PDB file with SEQRES, HELIX, SHEET and CRYST1 records, atoms N, CA, C and O in Angstrom:
SEQRES   1 A   75  MET ALA ALA THR ASN GLU ALA ALA ALA ALA ALA LYS GLN          
SEQRES   2 A   75  PRO GLY GLY GLY VAL VAL GLN TYR LEU ARG GLU VAL ARG          
SEQRES   3 A   75  GLY GLU LEU LYS LYS SER GLU TRP PRO SER ARG GLU GLN          
SEQRES   4 A   75  LEU ILE ARG LEU THR GLN VAL VAL LEU THR LEU ILE VAL          
SEQRES   5 A   75  ILE VAL ALA ILE TYR CYS GLY GLY LEU ASP ALA LEU LEU          
SEQRES   6 A   75  GLY LEU VAL THR ASN ARG LEU PHE ASN ARG                      
HELIX    1 AA1 ALA A    2  LYS A   12  1                                  11    
HELIX    2 AA2 GLY A   16  LYS A   31  1                                  16    
HELIX    3 AA3 ARG A   37  PHE A   73  1                                  37    
CRYST1    1.000    1.000    1.000  90.00  90.00  90.00 P 1           1          
ATOM      1  N   MET A   1      32.222  12.626  -5.537  1.00  0.00           N  
ATOM      2  CA  MET A   1      32.160  13.563  -6.580  1.00  0.00           C  
ATOM      3  C   MET A   1      31.898  12.844  -7.874  1.00  0.00           C  
ATOM      4  O   MET A   1      31.159  13.361  -8.711  1.00  0.00           O  
ATOM      5  N   ALA A   2      32.449  11.711  -8.075  1.00  0.00           N  
ATOM      6  CA  ALA A   2      32.308  10.915  -9.270  1.00  0.00           C  
ATOM      7  C   ALA A   2      30.823  10.535  -9.443  1.00  0.00           C  
ATOM      8  O   ALA A   2      30.272  10.574 -10.543  1.00  0.00           O  
ATOM      9  N   ALA A   3      30.220  10.177  -8.337  1.00  0.00           N  
ATOM     10  CA  ALA A   3      28.806   9.776  -8.436  1.00  0.00           C  
ATOM     11  C   ALA A   3      27.899  10.903  -8.860  1.00  0.00           C  
ATOM     12  O   ALA A   3      26.896  10.669  -9.533  1.00  0.00           O  
ATOM     13  N   THR A   4      28.248  12.191  -8.459  1.00  0.00           N  
ATOM     14  CA  THR A   4      27.517  13.299  -8.865  1.00  0.00           C  
ATOM     15  C   THR A   4      27.610  13.555 -10.353  1.00  0.00           C  
ATOM     16  O   THR A   4      26.631  13.873 -11.029  1.00  0.00           O  
ATOM     17  N   ASN A   5      28.865  13.396 -10.844  1.00  0.00           N  
ATOM     18  CA  ASN A   5      29.140  13.577 -12.317  1.00  0.00           C  
ATOM     19  C   ASN A   5      28.360  12.572 -13.091  1.00  0.00           C  
ATOM     20  O   ASN A   5      27.769  12.904 -14.118  1.00  0.00           O  
ATOM     21  N   GLU A   6      28.337  11.339 -12.626  1.00  0.00           N  
ATOM     22  CA  GLU A   6      27.696  10.261 -13.309  1.00  0.00           C  
ATOM     23  C   GLU A   6      26.093  10.599 -13.360  1.00  0.00           C  
ATOM     24  O   GLU A   6      25.423  10.433 -14.379  1.00  0.00           O  
ATOM     25  N   ALA A   7      25.629  11.038 -12.271  1.00  0.00           N  
ATOM     26  CA  ALA A   7      24.169  11.270 -12.214  1.00  0.00           C  
ATOM     27  C   ALA A   7      23.878  12.457 -13.090  1.00  0.00           C  
ATOM     28  O   ALA A   7      22.847  12.467 -13.762  1.00  0.00           O  
ATOM     29  N   ALA A   8      24.726  13.453 -13.120  1.00  0.00           N  
ATOM     30  CA  ALA A   8      24.469  14.591 -14.035  1.00  0.00           C  
ATOM     31  C   ALA A   8      24.476  14.282 -15.491  1.00  0.00           C  
ATOM     32  O   ALA A   8      23.695  14.785 -16.299  1.00  0.00           O  
ATOM     33  N   ALA A   9      25.520  13.319 -15.806  1.00  0.00           N  
ATOM     34  CA  ALA A   9      25.652  12.869 -17.182  1.00  0.00           C  
ATOM     35  C   ALA A   9      24.416  12.091 -17.622  1.00  0.00           C  
ATOM     36  O   ALA A   9      23.925  12.198 -18.746  1.00  0.00           O  
ATOM     37  N   ALA A  10      23.910  11.236 -16.578  1.00  0.00           N  
ATOM     38  CA  ALA A  10      22.778  10.436 -16.975  1.00  0.00           C  
ATOM     39  C   ALA A  10      21.505  11.232 -17.119  1.00  0.00           C  
ATOM     40  O   ALA A  10      20.630  10.865 -17.904  1.00  0.00           O  
ATOM     41  N   ALA A  11      21.384  12.331 -16.367  1.00  0.00           N  
ATOM     42  CA  ALA A  11      20.274  13.156 -16.427  1.00  0.00           C  
ATOM     43  C   ALA A  11      20.275  13.985 -17.736  1.00  0.00           C  
ATOM     44  O   ALA A  11      19.205  14.395 -18.187  1.00  0.00           O  
ATOM     45  N   LYS A  12      21.336  14.216 -18.296  1.00  0.00           N  
ATOM     46  CA  LYS A  12      21.456  15.015 -19.633  1.00  0.00           C  
ATOM     47  C   LYS A  12      21.046  14.115 -20.782  1.00  0.00           C  
ATOM     48  O   LYS A  12      20.540  14.627 -21.781  1.00  0.00           O  
ATOM     49  N   GLN A  13      21.229  12.825 -20.706  1.00  0.00           N  
ATOM     50  CA  GLN A  13      20.811  11.953 -21.777  1.00  0.00           C  
ATOM     51  C   GLN A  13      19.322  11.754 -21.798  1.00  0.00           C  
ATOM     52  O   GLN A  13      18.677  11.678 -20.753  1.00  0.00           O  
ATOM     53  N   PRO A  14      18.753  11.666 -23.043  1.00  0.00           N  
ATOM     54  CA  PRO A  14      17.269  11.468 -23.023  1.00  0.00           C  
ATOM     55  C   PRO A  14      16.897  10.142 -22.360  1.00  0.00           C  
ATOM     56  O   PRO A  14      17.391   9.088 -22.760  1.00  0.00           O  
ATOM     57  N   GLY A  15      16.062  10.189 -21.388  1.00  0.00           N  
ATOM     58  CA  GLY A  15      15.664   8.941 -20.696  1.00  0.00           C  
ATOM     59  C   GLY A  15      16.718   8.388 -19.762  1.00  0.00           C  
ATOM     60  O   GLY A  15      16.485   7.367 -19.116  1.00  0.00           O  
ATOM     61  N   GLY A  16      17.843   9.014 -19.674  1.00  0.00           N  
ATOM     62  CA  GLY A  16      18.968   8.523 -18.791  1.00  0.00           C  
ATOM     63  C   GLY A  16      18.645   8.502 -17.356  1.00  0.00           C  
ATOM     64  O   GLY A  16      19.060   7.610 -16.616  1.00  0.00           O  
ATOM     65  N   GLY A  17      17.853   9.547 -16.928  1.00  0.00           N  
ATOM     66  CA  GLY A  17      17.508   9.626 -15.545  1.00  0.00           C  
ATOM     67  C   GLY A  17      16.552   8.525 -15.135  1.00  0.00           C  
ATOM     68  O   GLY A  17      16.609   8.014 -14.017  1.00  0.00           O  
ATOM     69  N   VAL A  18      15.655   8.161 -16.079  1.00  0.00           N  
ATOM     70  CA  VAL A  18      14.703   7.182 -15.813  1.00  0.00           C  
ATOM     71  C   VAL A  18      15.359   5.827 -15.805  1.00  0.00           C  
ATOM     72  O   VAL A  18      14.977   5.014 -14.964  1.00  0.00           O  
ATOM     73  N   VAL A  19      16.270   5.515 -16.622  1.00  0.00           N  
ATOM     74  CA  VAL A  19      16.956   4.271 -16.704  1.00  0.00           C  
ATOM     75  C   VAL A  19      17.827   4.083 -15.417  1.00  0.00           C  
ATOM     76  O   VAL A  19      17.825   2.992 -14.846  1.00  0.00           O  
ATOM     77  N   GLN A  20      18.570   5.132 -14.955  1.00  0.00           N  
ATOM     78  CA  GLN A  20      19.281   5.099 -13.785  1.00  0.00           C  
ATOM     79  C   GLN A  20      18.403   4.796 -12.568  1.00  0.00           C  
ATOM     80  O   GLN A  20      18.717   3.972 -11.709  1.00  0.00           O  
ATOM     81  N   TYR A  21      17.239   5.547 -12.558  1.00  0.00           N  
ATOM     82  CA  TYR A  21      16.267   5.323 -11.444  1.00  0.00           C  
ATOM     83  C   TYR A  21      15.830   3.853 -11.409  1.00  0.00           C  
ATOM     84  O   TYR A  21      15.864   3.276 -10.323  1.00  0.00           O  
ATOM     85  N   LEU A  22      15.444   3.232 -12.450  1.00  0.00           N  
ATOM     86  CA  LEU A  22      15.007   1.885 -12.539  1.00  0.00           C  
ATOM     87  C   LEU A  22      16.126   0.908 -12.125  1.00  0.00           C  
ATOM     88  O   LEU A  22      15.840  -0.097 -11.474  1.00  0.00           O  
ATOM     89  N   ARG A  23      17.296   1.164 -12.460  1.00  0.00           N  
ATOM     90  CA  ARG A  23      18.420   0.307 -12.051  1.00  0.00           C  
ATOM     91  C   ARG A  23      18.550   0.397 -10.536  1.00  0.00           C  
ATOM     92  O   ARG A  23      18.733  -0.637  -9.895  1.00  0.00           O  
ATOM     93  N   GLU A  24      18.469   1.545  -9.948  1.00  0.00           N  
ATOM     94  CA  GLU A  24      18.621   1.704  -8.528  1.00  0.00           C  
ATOM     95  C   GLU A  24      17.421   1.044  -7.800  1.00  0.00           C  
ATOM     96  O   GLU A  24      17.588   0.456  -6.731  1.00  0.00           O  
ATOM     97  N   VAL A  25      16.213   1.152  -8.395  1.00  0.00           N  
ATOM     98  CA  VAL A  25      15.058   0.422  -7.776  1.00  0.00           C  
ATOM     99  C   VAL A  25      15.230  -0.989  -7.793  1.00  0.00           C  
ATOM    100  O   VAL A  25      14.921  -1.641  -6.795  1.00  0.00           O  
ATOM    101  N   ARG A  26      15.718  -1.573  -8.879  1.00  0.00           N  
ATOM    102  CA  ARG A  26      15.979  -2.959  -8.923  1.00  0.00           C  
ATOM    103  C   ARG A  26      17.016  -3.411  -7.996  1.00  0.00           C  
ATOM    104  O   ARG A  26      16.893  -4.493  -7.423  1.00  0.00           O  
ATOM    105  N   GLY A  27      18.037  -2.648  -7.809  1.00  0.00           N  
ATOM    106  CA  GLY A  27      18.987  -2.993  -6.832  1.00  0.00           C  
ATOM    107  C   GLY A  27      18.560  -3.018  -5.374  1.00  0.00           C  
ATOM    108  O   GLY A  27      18.968  -3.864  -4.579  1.00  0.00           O  
ATOM    109  N   GLU A  28      17.699  -2.024  -5.067  1.00  0.00           N  
ATOM    110  CA  GLU A  28      17.155  -1.923  -3.725  1.00  0.00           C  
ATOM    111  C   GLU A  28      16.144  -3.065  -3.486  1.00  0.00           C  
ATOM    112  O   GLU A  28      16.063  -3.593  -2.377  1.00  0.00           O  
ATOM    113  N   LEU A  29      15.390  -3.437  -4.503  1.00  0.00           N  
ATOM    114  CA  LEU A  29      14.465  -4.562  -4.374  1.00  0.00           C  
ATOM    115  C   LEU A  29      15.148  -5.894  -4.109  1.00  0.00           C  
ATOM    116  O   LEU A  29      14.593  -6.744  -3.412  1.00  0.00           O  
ATOM    117  N   LYS A  30      16.334  -6.088  -4.649  1.00  0.00           N  
ATOM    118  CA  LYS A  30      17.145  -7.297  -4.495  1.00  0.00           C  
ATOM    119  C   LYS A  30      17.685  -7.335  -2.999  1.00  0.00           C  
ATOM    120  O   LYS A  30      17.987  -8.406  -2.472  1.00  0.00           O  
ATOM    121  N   LYS A  31      17.789  -6.162  -2.364  1.00  0.00           N  
ATOM    122  CA  LYS A  31      18.310  -6.161  -1.006  1.00  0.00           C  
ATOM    123  C   LYS A  31      17.210  -6.467   0.018  1.00  0.00           C  
ATOM    124  O   LYS A  31      17.502  -6.810   1.163  1.00  0.00           O  
ATOM    125  N   SER A  32      15.902  -6.335  -0.415  1.00  0.00           N  
ATOM    126  CA  SER A  32      14.818  -6.498   0.424  1.00  0.00           C  
ATOM    127  C   SER A  32      14.675  -7.938   0.900  1.00  0.00           C  
ATOM    128  O   SER A  32      15.050  -8.844   0.156  1.00  0.00           O  
ATOM    129  N   GLU A  33      14.150  -8.203   2.106  1.00  0.00           N  
ATOM    130  CA  GLU A  33      13.815  -9.471   2.612  1.00  0.00           C  
ATOM    131  C   GLU A  33      12.391  -9.684   2.417  1.00  0.00           C  
ATOM    132  O   GLU A  33      11.562  -8.981   2.996  1.00  0.00           O  
ATOM    133  N   TRP A  34      12.053 -10.684   1.577  1.00  0.00           N  
ATOM    134  CA  TRP A  34      10.709 -10.999   1.189  1.00  0.00           C  
ATOM    135  C   TRP A  34      10.170 -12.126   2.075  1.00  0.00           C  
ATOM    136  O   TRP A  34      10.896 -13.062   2.410  1.00  0.00           O  
ATOM    137  N   PRO A  35       8.912 -12.032   2.443  1.00  0.00           N  
ATOM    138  CA  PRO A  35       8.264 -13.073   3.301  1.00  0.00           C  
ATOM    139  C   PRO A  35       8.226 -14.417   2.624  1.00  0.00           C  
ATOM    140  O   PRO A  35       8.229 -14.538   1.399  1.00  0.00           O  
ATOM    141  N   SER A  36       8.191 -15.423   3.476  1.00  0.00           N  
ATOM    142  CA  SER A  36       8.095 -16.755   2.916  1.00  0.00           C  
ATOM    143  C   SER A  36       6.590 -16.961   2.532  1.00  0.00           C  
ATOM    144  O   SER A  36       5.725 -16.157   2.878  1.00  0.00           O  
ATOM    145  N   ARG A  37       6.327 -18.093   1.794  1.00  0.00           N  
ATOM    146  CA  ARG A  37       4.992 -18.320   1.314  1.00  0.00           C  
ATOM    147  C   ARG A  37       4.020 -18.483   2.512  1.00  0.00           C  
ATOM    148  O   ARG A  37       2.885 -18.009   2.467  1.00  0.00           O  
ATOM    149  N   GLU A  38       4.478 -19.145   3.550  1.00  0.00           N  
ATOM    150  CA  GLU A  38       3.640 -19.448   4.716  1.00  0.00           C  
ATOM    151  C   GLU A  38       3.335 -18.081   5.429  1.00  0.00           C  
ATOM    152  O   GLU A  38       2.219 -17.852   5.895  1.00  0.00           O  
ATOM    153  N   GLN A  39       4.364 -17.188   5.494  1.00  0.00           N  
ATOM    154  CA  GLN A  39       4.118 -15.931   6.175  1.00  0.00           C  
ATOM    155  C   GLN A  39       3.069 -15.102   5.372  1.00  0.00           C  
ATOM    156  O   GLN A  39       2.161 -14.477   5.921  1.00  0.00           O  
ATOM    157  N   LEU A  40       3.270 -15.151   4.041  1.00  0.00           N  
ATOM    158  CA  LEU A  40       2.428 -14.365   3.166  1.00  0.00           C  
ATOM    159  C   LEU A  40       0.960 -14.881   3.306  1.00  0.00           C  
ATOM    160  O   LEU A  40       0.048 -14.059   3.393  1.00  0.00           O  
ATOM    161  N   ILE A  41       0.729 -16.128   3.329  1.00  0.00           N  
ATOM    162  CA  ILE A  41      -0.607 -16.730   3.479  1.00  0.00           C  
ATOM    163  C   ILE A  41      -1.209 -16.300   4.789  1.00  0.00           C  
ATOM    164  O   ILE A  41      -2.347 -15.831   4.822  1.00  0.00           O  
ATOM    165  N   ARG A  42      -0.447 -16.453   5.910  1.00  0.00           N  
ATOM    166  CA  ARG A  42      -0.974 -16.209   7.246  1.00  0.00           C  
ATOM    167  C   ARG A  42      -1.230 -14.653   7.377  1.00  0.00           C  
ATOM    168  O   ARG A  42      -2.259 -14.290   7.947  1.00  0.00           O  
ATOM    169  N   LEU A  43      -0.418 -13.795   6.921  1.00  0.00           N  
ATOM    170  CA  LEU A  43      -0.642 -12.414   6.970  1.00  0.00           C  
ATOM    171  C   LEU A  43      -1.846 -11.952   6.082  1.00  0.00           C  
ATOM    172  O   LEU A  43      -2.606 -11.053   6.441  1.00  0.00           O  
ATOM    173  N   THR A  44      -1.958 -12.580   4.985  1.00  0.00           N  
ATOM    174  CA  THR A  44      -3.123 -12.310   4.090  1.00  0.00           C  
ATOM    175  C   THR A  44      -4.400 -12.664   4.795  1.00  0.00           C  
ATOM    176  O   THR A  44      -5.376 -11.919   4.719  1.00  0.00           O  
ATOM    177  N   GLN A  45      -4.417 -13.794   5.484  1.00  0.00           N  
ATOM    178  CA  GLN A  45      -5.609 -14.227   6.226  1.00  0.00           C  
ATOM    179  C   GLN A  45      -5.958 -13.274   7.361  1.00  0.00           C  
ATOM    180  O   GLN A  45      -7.132 -13.002   7.612  1.00  0.00           O  
ATOM    181  N   VAL A  46      -4.937 -12.768   8.045  1.00  0.00           N  
ATOM    182  CA  VAL A  46      -5.146 -11.777   9.077  1.00  0.00           C  
ATOM    183  C   VAL A  46      -5.762 -10.461   8.521  1.00  0.00           C  
ATOM    184  O   VAL A  46      -6.680  -9.886   9.106  1.00  0.00           O  
ATOM    185  N   VAL A  47      -5.228 -10.027   7.396  1.00  0.00           N  
ATOM    186  CA  VAL A  47      -5.741  -8.835   6.805  1.00  0.00           C  
ATOM    187  C   VAL A  47      -7.226  -9.000   6.365  1.00  0.00           C  
ATOM    188  O   VAL A  47      -8.073  -8.145   6.628  1.00  0.00           O  
ATOM    189  N   LEU A  48      -7.486 -10.105   5.705  1.00  0.00           N  
ATOM    190  CA  LEU A  48      -8.938 -10.371   5.214  1.00  0.00           C  
ATOM    191  C   LEU A  48      -9.836 -10.480   6.418  1.00  0.00           C  
ATOM    192  O   LEU A  48     -10.961  -9.980   6.404  1.00  0.00           O  
ATOM    193  N   THR A  49      -9.340 -11.146   7.494  1.00  0.00           N  
ATOM    194  CA  THR A  49     -10.237 -11.255   8.624  1.00  0.00           C  
ATOM    195  C   THR A  49     -10.530  -9.906   9.280  1.00  0.00           C  
ATOM    196  O   THR A  49     -11.660  -9.657   9.701  1.00  0.00           O  
ATOM    197  N   LEU A  50      -9.559  -9.063   9.369  1.00  0.00           N  
ATOM    198  CA  LEU A  50      -9.750  -7.748   9.910  1.00  0.00           C  
ATOM    199  C   LEU A  50     -10.658  -6.904   9.048  1.00  0.00           C  
ATOM    200  O   LEU A  50     -11.485  -6.148   9.557  1.00  0.00           O  
ATOM    201  N   ILE A  51     -10.505  -7.031   7.746  1.00  0.00           N  
ATOM    202  CA  ILE A  51     -11.422  -6.329   6.827  1.00  0.00           C  
ATOM    203  C   ILE A  51     -12.854  -6.760   7.059  1.00  0.00           C  
ATOM    204  O   ILE A  51     -13.748  -5.914   7.090  1.00  0.00           O  
ATOM    205  N   VAL A  52     -13.097  -8.028   7.220  1.00  0.00           N  
ATOM    206  CA  VAL A  52     -14.495  -8.519   7.433  1.00  0.00           C  
ATOM    207  C   VAL A  52     -15.007  -8.048   8.814  1.00  0.00           C  
ATOM    208  O   VAL A  52     -16.186  -7.712   8.925  1.00  0.00           O  
ATOM    209  N   ILE A  53     -14.193  -8.011   9.832  1.00  0.00           N  
ATOM    210  CA  ILE A  53     -14.583  -7.469  11.133  1.00  0.00           C  
ATOM    211  C   ILE A  53     -14.978  -6.029  11.081  1.00  0.00           C  
ATOM    212  O   ILE A  53     -16.009  -5.612  11.608  1.00  0.00           O  
ATOM    213  N   VAL A  54     -14.086  -5.247  10.400  1.00  0.00           N  
ATOM    214  CA  VAL A  54     -14.388  -3.805  10.313  1.00  0.00           C  
ATOM    215  C   VAL A  54     -15.639  -3.527   9.483  1.00  0.00           C  
ATOM    216  O   VAL A  54     -16.443  -2.664   9.837  1.00  0.00           O  
ATOM    217  N   ALA A  55     -15.799  -4.240   8.404  1.00  0.00           N  
ATOM    218  CA  ALA A  55     -16.944  -4.112   7.544  1.00  0.00           C  
ATOM    219  C   ALA A  55     -18.230  -4.444   8.316  1.00  0.00           C  
ATOM    220  O   ALA A  55     -19.234  -3.752   8.152  1.00  0.00           O  
ATOM    221  N   ILE A  56     -18.218  -5.467   9.136  1.00  0.00           N  
ATOM    222  CA  ILE A  56     -19.430  -5.818   9.910  1.00  0.00           C  
ATOM    223  C   ILE A  56     -19.726  -4.718  11.002  1.00  0.00           C  
ATOM    224  O   ILE A  56     -20.864  -4.318  11.246  1.00  0.00           O  
ATOM    225  N   TYR A  57     -18.664  -4.301  11.590  1.00  0.00           N  
ATOM    226  CA  TYR A  57     -18.754  -3.164  12.594  1.00  0.00           C  
ATOM    227  C   TYR A  57     -19.338  -1.947  11.950  1.00  0.00           C  
ATOM    228  O   TYR A  57     -20.291  -1.371  12.474  1.00  0.00           O  
ATOM    229  N   CYS A  58     -18.804  -1.540  10.843  1.00  0.00           N  
ATOM    230  CA  CYS A  58     -19.344  -0.340  10.093  1.00  0.00           C  
ATOM    231  C   CYS A  58     -20.727  -0.456   9.597  1.00  0.00           C  
ATOM    232  O   CYS A  58     -21.501   0.499   9.663  1.00  0.00           O  
ATOM    233  N   GLY A  59     -21.085  -1.679   9.066  1.00  0.00           N  
ATOM    234  CA  GLY A  59     -22.403  -1.943   8.606  1.00  0.00           C  
ATOM    235  C   GLY A  59     -23.398  -1.908   9.807  1.00  0.00           C  
ATOM    236  O   GLY A  59     -24.483  -1.340   9.680  1.00  0.00           O  
ATOM    237  N   GLY A  60     -23.039  -2.506  10.956  1.00  0.00           N  
ATOM    238  CA  GLY A  60     -23.907  -2.522  12.131  1.00  0.00           C  
ATOM    239  C   GLY A  60     -24.079  -1.173  12.675  1.00  0.00           C  
ATOM    240  O   GLY A  60     -25.187  -0.787  13.048  1.00  0.00           O  
ATOM    241  N   LEU A  61     -22.991  -0.412  12.739  1.00  0.00           N  
ATOM    242  CA  LEU A  61     -23.124   1.043  13.208  1.00  0.00           C  
ATOM    243  C   LEU A  61     -24.027   1.857  12.274  1.00  0.00           C  
ATOM    244  O   LEU A  61     -24.890   2.606  12.734  1.00  0.00           O  
ATOM    245  N   ASP A  62     -23.825   1.707  10.969  1.00  0.00           N  
ATOM    246  CA  ASP A  62     -24.635   2.425  10.028  1.00  0.00           C  
ATOM    247  C   ASP A  62     -26.156   2.028  10.247  1.00  0.00           C  
ATOM    248  O   ASP A  62     -27.029   2.892  10.327  1.00  0.00           O  
ATOM    249  N   ALA A  63     -26.392   0.825  10.328  1.00  0.00           N  
ATOM    250  CA  ALA A  63     -27.787   0.298  10.515  1.00  0.00           C  
ATOM    251  C   ALA A  63     -28.420   0.872  11.806  1.00  0.00           C  
ATOM    252  O   ALA A  63     -29.564   1.327  11.798  1.00  0.00           O  
ATOM    253  N   LEU A  64     -27.681   0.841  12.865  1.00  0.00           N  
ATOM    254  CA  LEU A  64     -28.114   1.352  14.142  1.00  0.00           C  
ATOM    255  C   LEU A  64     -28.325   2.876  14.082  1.00  0.00           C  
ATOM    256  O   LEU A  64     -29.333   3.388  14.568  1.00  0.00           O  
ATOM    257  N   LEU A  65     -27.467   3.510  13.548  1.00  0.00           N  
ATOM    258  CA  LEU A  65     -27.662   5.046  13.413  1.00  0.00           C  
ATOM    259  C   LEU A  65     -28.826   5.379  12.442  1.00  0.00           C  
ATOM    260  O   LEU A  65     -29.535   6.366  12.634  1.00  0.00           O  
ATOM    261  N   GLY A  66     -29.005   4.552  11.415  1.00  0.00           N  
ATOM    262  CA  GLY A  66     -30.132   4.707  10.565  1.00  0.00           C  
ATOM    263  C   GLY A  66     -31.416   4.574  11.206  1.00  0.00           C  
ATOM    264  O   GLY A  66     -32.329   5.362  10.964  1.00  0.00           O  
ATOM    265  N   LEU A  67     -31.542   3.486  12.118  1.00  0.00           N  
ATOM    266  CA  LEU A  67     -32.689   3.347  12.854  1.00  0.00           C  
ATOM    267  C   LEU A  67     -33.035   4.468  13.790  1.00  0.00           C  
ATOM    268  O   LEU A  67     -34.177   4.913  13.902  1.00  0.00           O  
ATOM    269  N   VAL A  68     -31.936   4.928  14.494  1.00  0.00           N  
ATOM    270  CA  VAL A  68     -32.071   6.053  15.441  1.00  0.00           C  
ATOM    271  C   VAL A  68     -32.571   7.287  14.634  1.00  0.00           C  
ATOM    272  O   VAL A  68     -33.534   7.930  15.053  1.00  0.00           O  
ATOM    273  N   THR A  69     -31.984   7.600  13.575  1.00  0.00           N  
ATOM    274  CA  THR A  69     -32.375   8.873  12.812  1.00  0.00           C  
ATOM    275  C   THR A  69     -33.824   8.797  12.312  1.00  0.00           C  
ATOM    276  O   THR A  69     -34.613   9.741  12.367  1.00  0.00           O  
ATOM    277  N   ASN A  70     -34.102   7.551  11.808  1.00  0.00           N  
ATOM    278  CA  ASN A  70     -35.512   7.375  11.334  1.00  0.00           C  
ATOM    279  C   ASN A  70     -36.497   7.554  12.405  1.00  0.00           C  
ATOM    280  O   ASN A  70     -37.519   8.199  12.175  1.00  0.00           O  
ATOM    281  N   ARG A  71     -36.264   7.007  13.626  1.00  0.00           N  
ATOM    282  CA  ARG A  71     -37.232   7.107  14.629  1.00  0.00           C  
ATOM    283  C   ARG A  71     -37.281   8.597  15.163  1.00  0.00           C  
ATOM    284  O   ARG A  71     -38.333   9.065  15.596  1.00  0.00           O  
ATOM    285  N   LEU A  72     -36.165   9.288  15.119  1.00  0.00           N  
ATOM    286  CA  LEU A  72     -36.134  10.769  15.613  1.00  0.00           C  
ATOM    287  C   LEU A  72     -36.981  11.604  14.575  1.00  0.00           C  
ATOM    288  O   LEU A  72     -37.803  12.422  14.988  1.00  0.00           O  
ATOM    289  N   PHE A  73     -36.792  11.409  13.314  1.00  0.00           N  
ATOM    290  CA  PHE A  73     -37.308  12.268  12.305  1.00  0.00           C  
ATOM    291  C   PHE A  73     -38.639  11.897  11.765  1.00  0.00           C  
ATOM    292  O   PHE A  73     -39.333  12.725  11.175  1.00  0.00           O  
ATOM    293  N   ASN A  74     -39.030  10.595  11.965  1.00  0.00           N  
ATOM    294  CA  ASN A  74     -40.345  10.087  11.499  1.00  0.00           C  
ATOM    295  C   ASN A  74     -41.266   9.762  12.630  1.00  0.00           C  
ATOM    296  O   ASN A  74     -41.789   8.651  12.722  1.00  0.00           O  
ATOM    297  N   ARG A  75     -41.468  10.717  13.488  1.00  0.00           N  
ATOM    298  CA  ARG A  75     -42.324  10.468  14.675  1.00  0.00           C  
ATOM    299  C   ARG A  75     -43.740  10.131  14.302  1.00  0.00           C  
ATOM    300  O   ARG A  75     -44.571   9.898  15.180  1.00  0.00           O  
TER     301      ARG A  75                                                      
END                                                                             
């Protein structure tokens, strides 16, 4: 019940709700487990590699479908 009263009091103050929210966000971020530098580099490489693969796939598919539609409509 005390937490509810504190939240209500903070919400009544100008900007009090925002300040309370930012404090809670900061507290939650401190609880988070952050990746090590090595993990971060490795996972970034994986993401970039997958982006390149998907881009090549989409570009190839677009080119192939473009050729097919050109041949169908430009007889």
